[in-house]
C-alpha positions in Angstrom: 0.0 0.0 0.0 1.3 3.5 -0.9 0.3 6.5 1.0 0.6 10.2 0.2 3.7 12.0 1.2 1.4 15.1 1.8 -0.3 15.6 5.2 -4.0 14.6 5.2 -6.5 17.3 4.3 -9.3 18.3 6.6 -12.5 18.2 4.6 -15.2 20.6 5.9 -18.8 19.6 5.8 -19.6 22.5 3.5 -21.8 22.3 0.4 -19.8 22.7 -2.9 -21.1 26.2 -3.9 -20.7 27.7 -0.4 -17.2 26.3 -0.3 -16.1 27.5 -3.8 -17.5 31.0 -3.3 -16.4 31.5 0.3 -13.7 34.0 -0.5 -15.3 35.6 -3.6 -16.7 38.9 -2.2 -13.5 39.7 -0.4 -11.6 39.5 -3.8 -13.8 42.4 -5.0 -13.0 43.7 -8.5 -10.6 40.9 -9.4 -11.7 39.3 -12.6 -13.1 35.7 -12.1 -14.3 34.9 -15.6 -13.4 36.6 -18.8 -15.1 35.6 -22.1 -12.3 35.1 -24.6 -14.0 36.3 -27.7 -15.4 39.6 -26.3 -13.4 40.4 -23.1 -16.7 40.4 -21.1 -15.7 40.1 -17.5 -17.4 38.9 -14.3 -15.7 39.9 -11.1 -15.5 38.0 -7.9 -17.7 40.6 -6.2 -20.4 40.0 -8.9 -20.2 36.2 -9.0 -22.1 35.1 -5.8 -25.0 37.4 -6.6 -25.2 35.9 -10.2 -25.2 32.4 -8.8 -27.9 33.2 -6.3 -30.1 34.9 -8.9 -29.8 31.9 -11.2 -30.5 29.5 -8.3 -33.6 31.4 -7.3 -34.9 31.5 -10.8 -34.3 27.7 -11.2 -36.2 27.1 -8.0 -39.1 29.1 -9.4 -39.0 26.7 -12.4 -39.4 23.9 -10.0 -35.9 22.6 -9.7 -35.3 21.3 -6.2 -33.0 19.1 -4.2 -32.1 15.9 -5.9 -33.3 17.0 -9.4 -30.9 16.5 -12.2 -30.1 19.4 -14.6 -28.1 18.6 -17.8 -25.6 20.9 -19.5 -25.0 20.4 -23.2 -22.9 23.3 -24.3 -19.4 24.6 -25.1 -17.4 26.5 -22.4 -18.7 29.9 -21.4 -18.8 31.9 -18.1 -22.5 31.0 -17.9 -21.6 27.3 -17.8 -19.7 27.8 -14.5 -22.5 29.9 -13.0 -25.1 27.3 -13.9 -23.1 24.5 -12.3 -22.7 26.5 -9.0 -26.5 27.6 -9.2 -27.6 23.9 -9.5 -25.4 22.8 -6.7 -26.6 25.7 -4.5 -30.1 24.1 -4.6 -28.9 20.7 -3.7 -29.7 19.6 -7.3 -27.4 17.5 -9.5 -25.6 18.6 -12.6 -24.9 16.1 -15.4 -22.6 17.3 -18.2 -22.6 16.2 -21.8 -20.2 16.8 -24.6 -21.3 19.4 -27.2 -20.1 16.9 -29.8 -22.7 14.4 -28.9 -25.2 13.2 -31.5 -28.9 13.3 -30.7 -28.8 9.6 -29.8 -25.9 10.2 -27.3 -27.7 13.1 -25.7 -31.0 11.3 -25.5 -29.4 8.3 -23.8 -27.9 10.5 -21.1 -31.0 12.6 -20.6 -33.0 9.5 -20.1 -30.6 7.6 -17.9 -29.9 10.6 -15.6 -33.6 11.6 -15.5 -32.7 15.2 -16.2 -35.6 17.8 -15.6 -33.9 20.8 -17.2 -31.4 21.3 -20.0 -28.9 24.1 -20.3 -27.6 24.4 -23.9 -26.9 26.7 -26.9 -29.1 27.6 -29.9 -26.3 26.5 -32.2 -26.7 22.9 -30.9 -30.5 23.1 -31.5 -30.5 20.5 -34.3 -29.2 18.0 -31.9 -31.1 18.8 -28.6 -34.5 19.4 -30.2 -34.6 15.9 -31.5 -33.1 14.4 -28.3 -35.8 15.7 -26.0 -38.6 13.4 -27.0 -39.1 10.6 -24.5 -37.1 12.4 -21.7 -38.1 14.0 -18.5 -36.8 17.4 -19.5 -39.4 20.1 -18.8 -37.4 23.3 -19.4 -34.7 24.3 -21.8 -32.4 27.3 -21.0 -30.0 28.6 -23.6 -26.8 30.3 -22.6 -27.3 32.6 -25.6 -30.5 34.1 -26.9 -33.2 31.5 -27.8 -33.8 31.1 -31.6 -37.4 31.7 -32.8 -37.7 28.1 -34.0 -40.2 25.4 -32.8 -39.1 23.3 -29.9 -40.8 20.4 -28.1 -40.2 22.3 -24.8 -40.4 25.8 -23.6 -37.1 27.6 -24.1 -35.8 30.6 -22.2 -32.5 32.5 -22.0 -30.1 32.2 -19.2 -29.9 35.9 -19.0 -33.5 35.9 -17.9 -32.6 33.8 -14.9 -30.3 36.6 -13.7 -32.9 39.3 -13.6 -35.2 38.0 -11.0 -35.2 38.0 -7.2 -31.8 36.8 -6.0 -32.7 34.9 -2.8 -32.8 31.1 -3.5 -34.5 28.9 -0.9 -32.6 27.6 2.0 -31.7 23.9 1.4 -30.3 21.5 3.8 -27.4 19.8 2.0 -25.5 16.9 3.4 -21.8 16.4 2.3 -22.8 12.9 1.1 -25.5 14.3 -1.3 -25.0 14.0 -5.0 -23.9 17.1 -6.8 -22.4 15.9 -10.1 -23.2 13.1 -12.5 -20.6 13.0 -15.2 -20.7 10.0 -17.6 -17.8 7.6 -18.0 -17.4 4.2 -19.7 -15.5 3.0 -16.6 -13.3 0.0 -17.2 -15.4 -1.3 -20.1 -18.8 -1.0 -21.8 -21.1 1.9 -22.4 -21.3 5.2 -20.6 -22.5 5.2 -17.0 -23.4 8.0 -14.6 -20.7 8.5 -12.0 -22.2 9.6 -8.7 -20.1 12.3 -7.1 -21.0 14.0 -3.9 -20.3 17.5 -2.4 -17.7 15.9 -0.2 -16.0 14.2 -3.2 -15.5 17.5 -5.0 -14.6 19.6 -1.9 -12.1 16.9 -1.0 -10.5 16.8 -4.4 -10.2 20.6 -4.6 -8.3 20.5 -1.3 -6.2 17.5 -2.3 -5.1 19.0 -5.6 -4.3 22.4 -3.9 -2.2 20.5 -1.3 0.1 19.3 -4.1 1.0 22.9 -4.9 -1.2 23.3 -7.8 -2.0 27.1 -7.8 -1.1 30.4 -6.1 -4.1 31.8 -4.3 -5.4 35.1 -5.6 -2.6 35.4 -8.2 -3.0 32.9 -11.0 -4.3 33.7 -14.4 -5.3 30.8 -16.7 -6.9 30.1 -20.1 -9.7 27.6 -20.0 -10.2 25.7 -23.3 -10.4 22.1 -21.8 -14.1 21.2 -21.8 -16.0 21.9 -18.7 -18.2 18.8 -19.3 -15.1 16.8 -18.5 -14.4 16.2 -14.8 -10.8 17.5 -15.3 -12.1 20.8 -16.6 -14.9 21.1 -14.0 -13.1 20.2 -10.8 -9.4 20.5 -11.3 -9.7 23.8 -13.3 -13.0 25.7 -12.8 -14.0 24.8 -9.3 -10.5 24.7 -7.8 -9.6 27.9 -9.6 -12.6 29.9 -8.4 -12.0 28.7 -4.8 -8.5 29.8 -5.0 -9.1 33.2 -6.6 -7.7 32.5 -10.1 -8.8 34.6 -13.2 -10.1 32.4 -16.0 -10.2 33.4 -19.7 -12.8 31.0 -21.0 -12.5 29.7 -24.6 -15.4 27.7 -26.1 -12.9 25.4 -27.9 -9.2 25.1 -28.6 -7.8 26.7 -31.7 -4.0 27.1 -31.6 -3.5 30.6 -33.1 -6.3 32.3 -31.0 -4.9 30.4 -28.0 -1.5 31.8 -28.5 -3.0 35.3 -29.0 -4.7 35.0 -25.6 -1.5 33.9 -23.9 0.2 37.0 -25.1 -2.7 39.3 -24.3 -3.7 38.1 -20.9 -0.3 36.9 -19.6 -1.4 33.7 -17.9 0.7 32.2 -15.1 -0.7 28.7 -15.4 -1.7 26.7 -18.4 -3.9 23.6 -18.1 -3.2 21.4 -21.1 -3.6 17.8 -22.5 -1.0 15.8 -24.4 -2.1 16.9 -27.9 -1.7 20.5 -26.9 1.7 19.8 -25.3 2.7 18.2 -28.7 1.5 21.3 -30.5 3.5 23.6 -28.1 6.5 21.4 -28.5 6.5 21.1 -32.3 4.1 23.4 -34.2 5.8 26.3 -36.1 3.1 28.8 -35.0 4.5 28.6 -31.5 7.9 29.9 -32.5 8.7 33.4 -31.3 5.5 33.6 -29.1 5.9 35.1 -25.7 5.4 32.6 -22.8 7.4 34.5 -20.3 4.5 35.0 -17.9 3.8 31.2 -17.6 5.4 29.5 -14.6 4.1 26.0 -15.4 1.9 23.8 -17.6 -0.4 21.3 -15.9 -1.2 18.2 -18.0 -3.8 15.6 -17.3 -6.5 13.4 -19.0 -3.9 11.0 -20.7 -0.3 9.9 -20.2 2.4 12.2 -21.5 5.7 10.8 -22.9 9.0 11.9 -21.5 10.4 12.9 -24.9 7.5 15.3 -25.6 7.8 16.8 -22.1 11.5 17.5 -22.6 10.8 19.1 -26.0 8.0 21.3 -24.7 9.7 22.5 -21.5 12.8 23.4 -23.5 10.7 25.4 -26.0 8.2 27.1 -23.6 10.7 27.6 -20.8 8.7 26.2 -17.8 8.0 23.1 -15.9 5.3 20.6 -16.8 3.4 19.2 -13.8 1.4 16.0 -14.5 -1.7 14.7 -12.8 -3.4 11.3 -13.1 -7.0 10.5 -12.2 -10.4 9.2 -13.5 -13.9 10.4 -13.6 -14.7 8.0 -10.8 -12.1 9.7 -8.5 -13.4 13.3 -8.9 -10.8 13.2 -10.8 -7.3 13.5 -9.3 -5.4 10.7 -7.4 -1.7 11.4 -8.3 0.3 14.6 -9.0 3.9 15.2 -9.7 5.9 17.9 -7.9 6.3 21.2 -9.6 10.0 21.2 -8.7 11.8 19.8 -11.7 14.4 18.2 -9.4 11.7 16.0 -7.9 10.0 14.9 -11.1 10.7 11.5 -12.5 10.5 11.2 -16.2 7.3 9.5 -17.3 5.8 9.4 -13.8 2.4 10.8 -12.7 3.8 11.3 -9.2 2.9 9.9 -5.8 -0.7 9.8 -4.4 -2.1 13.1 -3.4 -3.1 13.9 0.2 -5.5 11.5 1.9 -5.2 9.0 -0.8 -3.9 5.4 -0.7 -2.9 3.4 -3.7 -2.1 -0.3 -4.4 -0.7 -2.1 -7.3 -2.4 -5.5 -7.6 -2.0 -8.6 -9.8 -5.2 -8.7 -11.7 -5.3 -12.5 -11.7 -4.5 -13.2 -8.1 -5.6 -10.1 -6.4 -2.3 -9.9 -4.5 -0.1 -6.8 -4.2 3.0 -6.8 -6.3 6.5 -5.5 -5.5 7.8 -2.0 -6.5 8.7 -1.9 -10.2 6.2 -4.7 -11.1 3.2 -3.9 -13.2 -0.3 -4.5 -11.9 -3.8 -2.9 -11.7 -3.9 0.4 -9.9 -6.4 0.4 -6.9 -7.2 3.7 -5.2 -8.9 4.7 -1.9 -9.7 8.1 -0.7 -12.5 10.7 -0.1 -12.6 11.5 -3.8 -13.8 8.1 -4.8 -17.3 8.0 -6.2 -20.4 6.5 -4.5 -20.9 4.3 -7.6 -22.6 4.2 -10.9 -26.2 5.5 -11.2 -28.7 2.6 -11.1 -25.9 0.1 -11.9 -25.1 -1.9 -8.8 -23.5 -4.7 -10.6 -21.2 -2.4 -12.5 -20.4 -0.6 -9.2 -19.6 -3.9 -7.4 -17.2 -4.8 -10.3 -15.0 -1.8 -9.6 -15.6 -0.7 -6.0 -15.0 -3.4 -3.3 -16.2 -3.6 0.3 -13.1 -2.0 1.7 -13.5 1.1 -0.4 -10.9 0.3 -3.0 -11.6 1.6 -6.6 -10.2 -0.8 -9.1 -9.1 1.6 -11.9 -8.5 -0.8 -14.7 -5.3 1.0 -15.4 -2.0 -0.9 -15.5 1.2 0.6 -14.0 3.7 0.3 -11.2 5.2 2.3 -8.4 8.8 2.7 -7.8 10.6 2.4 -4.4 9.8 6.0 -3.7 6.1 5.6 -4.3 6.0 7.5 -7.6 3.5 5.9 -10.1 3.9 5.1 -13.7 0.9 4.3 -15.9 1.9 1.9 -18.7 -1.3 0.4 -20.1 -5.0 -0.2 -19.5 -6.9 -3.3 -18.5 -9.9 -1.3 -19.6 -10.9 -1.4 -23.2 -11.4 2.4 -23.3 -9.7 4.4 -26.1 -8.6 7.9 -25.1 -8.8 10.3 -28.2 -7.3 13.6 -27.2 -8.4 12.8 -23.6 -12.0 12.0 -24.7 -13.4 8.5 -23.9 -14.2 6.3 -26.8 -15.9 2.9 -25.8 -14.9 0.2 -28.3 -18.1 -1.6 -27.6 -20.1 1.2 -29.0 -18.2 1.4 -32.3 -18.2 -2.4 -32.6 -22.0 -2.4 -32.2 -22.3 0.1 -34.9 -20.1 -1.7 -37.3 -22.0 -4.9 -36.7 -25.2 -3.2 -37.7 -23.9 -2.6 -41.2 -25.2 -5.4 -43.6 -21.7 -6.1 -44.9 -20.0 -6.8 -41.6 -20.0 -10.3 -40.0 -17.7 -9.4 -37.1 -15.8 -6.5 -35.7 -13.3 -5.4 -33.1 -12.0 -1.9 -32.2 -8.7 -1.2 -30.4 -6.6 1.8 -29.7 -3.9 2.8 -32.1 -1.1 5.1 -31.0 -1.2 8.6 -32.5 1.2 11.4 -31.7 -1.3 14.2 -31.9 -4.4 12.5 -30.4 -2.8 10.0 -28.1 -4.9 7.2 -29.4 -7.2 6.7 -32.3 -9.9 4.0 -32.9 -8.6 1.3 -35.2 -11.2 -1.2 -36.4 -10.9 -4.7 -37.7 -13.8 -6.2 -39.6 -14.8 -9.5 -41.1 -16.9 -9.0 -44.2 -19.9 -11.1 -45.4 -20.2 -9.1 -48.6 -18.1 -6.5 -50.4 -17.6 -3.2 -48.7 -14.7 -0.7 -48.7 -13.0 0.6 -45.6 -14.0 4.2 -46.5 -17.7 3.1 -46.8 -17.6 1.6 -43.3 -15.7 4.5 -41.7 -18.2 7.0 -43.2 -21.1 4.8 -41.9 -19.8 5.0 -38.4 -18.8 8.7 -38.7 -22.4 9.6 -39.6 -23.7 8.1 -36.3 -21.2 9.2 -33.6 -19.7 12.3 -32.2 -16.6 13.4 -34.3 -14.1 12.3 -31.7 -15.5 8.8 -31.7 -14.9 8.2 -35.5 -13.0 5.1 -36.6 -9.8 6.5 -38.2 -8.2 3.3 -39.4 -10.1 0.2 -40.6 -8.7 -3.1 -41.9 -10.5 -6.2 -43.2 -9.3 -9.6 -41.8 -10.4 -13.1 -42.1 -11.4 -13.6 -38.4 -11.4 -11.7 -35.1 -9.1 -13.5 -32.6 -11.1 -14.6 -29.6 -10.6 -16.7 -26.5 -12.5 -20.0 -25.9 -15.1 -18.0 -23.9 -15.6 -15.7 -27.0 -13.8 -12.7 -25.5 -11.9 -10.6 -28.1 -8.2 -11.0 -27.8 -7.5 -7.3 -28.2 -3.8 -7.6 -27.4 -3.3 -9.6 -30.6 -5.0 -6.9 -32.6 -3.2 -4.0 -30.8 0.1 -5.7 -31.7 -0.8 -6.3 -35.3 1.3 -4.1 -37.6 -0.6 -1.7 -39.8 -1.6 -3.0 -43.1 
């Protein structure tokens, strides 16, 4: 068992919104949220009132403790206010990728039981068709509602901010649910991850204790999606609690991002491996001014030692890495920000109040330092379980509170962890989760496909891409099959390589032998 080198954190029994905004008013005119495109600014002094007004208006719409509100939108200052307003009422926020198809969104709305949907008019062609057969009663758009027919009443988020600003008093227990992000877990299709007020408050304090930010000083640019638990907890909620100024981008575009770096002089940049690769190698980065940046913080997927070295040399600052999962709120391990203490390729030791084990997946026994096994995690950031899926919960969360991550790695003698592979079948495309089972089911629905398997394929820019193998029962081209899938999934889930083979290798029990396919050289 590996314990954290950091002292344990004391977790207050404080609801999430009250905790995050505790120091806001005292920060006065300091900018909290800046809209990248327009420069529109919300100060810390203004933020609590906006949250309360939004919460009061949501209460008048009938949103109460335990109700689920979905957010299907790109990043914006309003996104953050909506999350805090929902939490203020003791309600639950479930976040959905703005790249979802109508079927993706409909499944999540139905599974979560969402009563209200926050969204954008630009995504109307998706959400209007997704609402039928769901419990959604109200739609609130972060921009002005379009004058087009909708199966539900649609109002503007701005209207929520004009009413009486006193939300009802709600008794919130630290163990109450507050967030319901969706994850494919170690295998299978997306499941609602039940995270509590205590989970998120704990993880904010745990990340902070690893030296993540400088209170009241940091300026950061937020392009990482807020629907992802990394963006929501480790960036937005932690940042507002600590007094950071956030410049909010709706999506990542390299040239505008570089312009913002030079305009707003950020001190801390949250990134993911594809962006680190771009900063290390893209010609557009040459001669740009990164002198204000003291460090990059990378998460969501492993980062190679070579890329780290290239990027740090070019940008001129340290890269701090974190590791975690949706099921752990997300952070469990973080490296030091002192280059002398960082081990190449490591994600660092466990963060405060966190224990880790490395376990032989076959025997369930702990293995020695340096030996690979499945990473198990225990701490106050570990989820309650998967919504309405007790069997799936029992498969990953044991009676002693250990979460079985499905990730393969090892710890060295100093307790620094290295992630080397995954037991899980999940593919990470630019940090986004792509469940092979979903793509396999789609391929099998094509009349020309007799059998199919999908595995990750290494890609320098994306980290991993979906690589499909199919057995045909009639003639079809690879391009035809990839287009068939692309028309039915979010863009990041597209199959990007496809090969026809004679048979899918399987075990005697019928399980796909993915390792044989992963190791197969490209055709």
